[in-house]
C-alpha positions as CSV (number, residue, x, y, z in Angstrom):
1,T,-13.1,-53.3,13.3
2,T,-13.2,-49.5,13.2
3,E,-17.0,-49.5,12.9
4,E,-17.4,-51.8,16.0
5,W,-15.1,-49.5,18.0
6,K,-16.9,-46.3,17.0
7,S,-20.3,-47.8,18.0
8,S,-19.2,-49.5,21.1
9,E,-19.9,-48.1,24.6
10,L,-16.9,-50.1,25.8
11,G,-14.4,-48.4,23.6
12,L,-11.3,-50.5,23.4
13,H,-11.5,-54.2,24.2
14,P,-9.6,-55.0,27.5
15,I,-7.1,-57.0,25.5
16,Q,-6.5,-54.0,23.2
17,V,-6.1,-51.8,26.3
18,A,-3.4,-54.1,27.6
19,L,-1.5,-54.5,24.3
20,Q,-2.0,-51.1,22.8
21,V,-2.1,-48.8,25.8
22,S,-0.7,-50.4,29.0
23,L,2.3,-52.2,27.6
24,P,3.6,-49.3,25.6
25,E,3.3,-47.1,28.7
26,L,5.4,-49.6,30.6
27,D,8.0,-49.2,27.8
28,G,8.0,-45.4,28.3
29,A,5.3,-44.3,25.8
30,V,3.3,-41.3,27.0
31,E,-0.1,-40.1,25.9
32,P,-1.0,-43.0,23.6
33,V,-3.3,-42.2,20.7
34,I,-5.0,-44.8,18.5
35,F,-4.8,-43.3,15.0
36,A,-6.1,-46.1,12.8
37,G,-8.6,-48.9,12.9
38,R,-9.0,-52.3,11.2
39,D,-11.2,-53.0,8.2
40,G,-13.5,-55.9,9.0
41,A,-13.3,-57.5,5.5
42,T,-9.7,-57.0,4.5
43,G,-8.0,-56.5,7.9
44,R,-6.1,-53.5,6.5
45,S,-5.4,-50.5,8.6
46,I,-7.7,-47.5,8.1
47,P,-6.4,-44.1,9.2
48,L,-8.7,-42.0,11.5
49,Q,-8.1,-38.5,10.2
50,G,-9.3,-36.7,13.4
51,R,-7.0,-38.8,15.5
52,I,-4.0,-38.2,13.1
53,S,-4.6,-34.5,13.4
54,V,-4.6,-34.7,17.2
55,L,-1.4,-36.7,17.1
56,A,0.3,-34.2,14.7
57,T,-0.7,-31.2,16.9
58,R,0.6,-33.0,19.9
59,A,3.9,-33.7,18.2
60,L,4.3,-30.1,17.3
61,K,3.6,-29.0,20.9
62,W,6.2,-31.5,22.2
63,A,8.7,-30.1,19.6
64,N,7.9,-26.5,20.7
65,L,8.3,-27.5,24.4
66,R,11.8,-28.8,23.6
67,R,12.8,-25.4,22.3
68,K,11.7,-23.5,25.5
69,T,14.1,-22.7,28.2
70,R,13.6,-24.4,31.6
71,A,12.4,-21.1,33.0
72,E,9.7,-20.9,30.3
73,K,8.3,-24.4,31.0
74,K,5.3,-24.9,33.2
75,L,5.5,-27.8,35.6
76,A,2.9,-29.3,37.9
77,I,3.2,-31.5,40.9
78,S,0.2,-33.5,42.0
79,I,0.0,-34.4,45.6
80,F,-2.1,-37.3,46.7
81,S,-5.1,-36.5,48.9
82,F,-7.6,-39.3,49.5
83,P,-10.1,-39.1,50.8
84,P,-10.1,-35.5,49.7
85,D,-9.7,-33.4,52.8
86,K,-6.9,-31.1,54.1
87,G,-6.0,-33.7,56.7
88,N,-5.1,-36.2,54.0
89,V,-3.0,-34.0,51.7
90,G,0.3,-35.7,50.9
91,T,-0.3,-38.9,52.9
92,A,1.7,-41.9,51.9
93,A,2.7,-44.8,54.0
94,Y,6.3,-44.4,55.4
95,L,7.1,-41.5,52.9
96,D,7.9,-37.9,53.6
97,V,5.9,-36.5,50.8
98,F,6.5,-32.8,51.5
99,G,10.1,-33.4,52.3
100,S,10.5,-35.0,48.9
101,V,8.6,-32.3,47.1
102,F,10.6,-29.6,48.9
103,E,13.9,-31.3,47.8
104,L,12.5,-31.6,44.2
105,L,11.6,-27.9,44.1
106,K,15.1,-26.9,45.4
107,Q,16.7,-29.0,42.6
108,L,14.4,-27.7,39.9
109,D,15.2,-24.1,41.1
110,K,18.9,-24.9,40.9
111,E,18.5,-26.3,37.4
112,G,16.8,-23.1,36.2
113,Y,13.1,-23.8,36.4
114,N,10.9,-21.0,37.7
115,V,9.5,-22.5,40.9
116,G,8.5,-19.1,42.4
117,E,9.5,-18.3,46.0
118,L,10.6,-21.4,47.8
119,P,9.4,-21.9,51.3
120,E,11.9,-22.1,54.1
121,N,11.5,-25.8,54.6
122,A,9.2,-28.8,54.1
123,E,6.9,-27.9,57.0
124,A,6.5,-24.4,55.5
125,L,5.7,-25.9,52.2
126,L,3.0,-28.1,53.8
127,E,1.5,-25.0,55.5
128,R,1.5,-23.1,52.2
129,V,-0.3,-25.9,50.5
130,I,-2.8,-26.5,53.2
131,H,-3.7,-22.8,53.6
132,D,-3.7,-21.9,49.9
133,R,-6.9,-19.9,49.0
134,E,-7.4,-22.1,45.9
135,A,-7.3,-25.3,47.9
136,K,-10.4,-24.5,50.0
137,I,-13.0,-26.1,47.8
138,S,-15.0,-28.7,49.8
139,S,-12.7,-28.0,52.8
140,P,-14.1,-28.0,56.3
141,E,-12.4,-24.6,56.9
């Protein structure tokens, strides 16, 4: 019920996570939001106004994003780094992470996205990432 969910430290039951979050994500849903709960006595759906407001705001933001030009959109690329250290940035078994990211950046630039100044090659991209001033938190350097 909605009351059980609100008072629970667990949040969603694992079965609910699988059915209401994980499976929809496999089908392509992004950013799932639970916007209603179940009444314990009647079983009917009870809207959660705060969640509905979040969902409506998010829908408006997605609609505004659609209207922006590619150059106006802000993109982010996350590069795996575990354990967190400069020696582990972009590590992935048998994959050329920085080569792939470099090719992706070239394609995005070609399609009109603002990717800034592209490095000369994948190795230069790696060096730029490793030596970025903002990337020095908890770094041995």
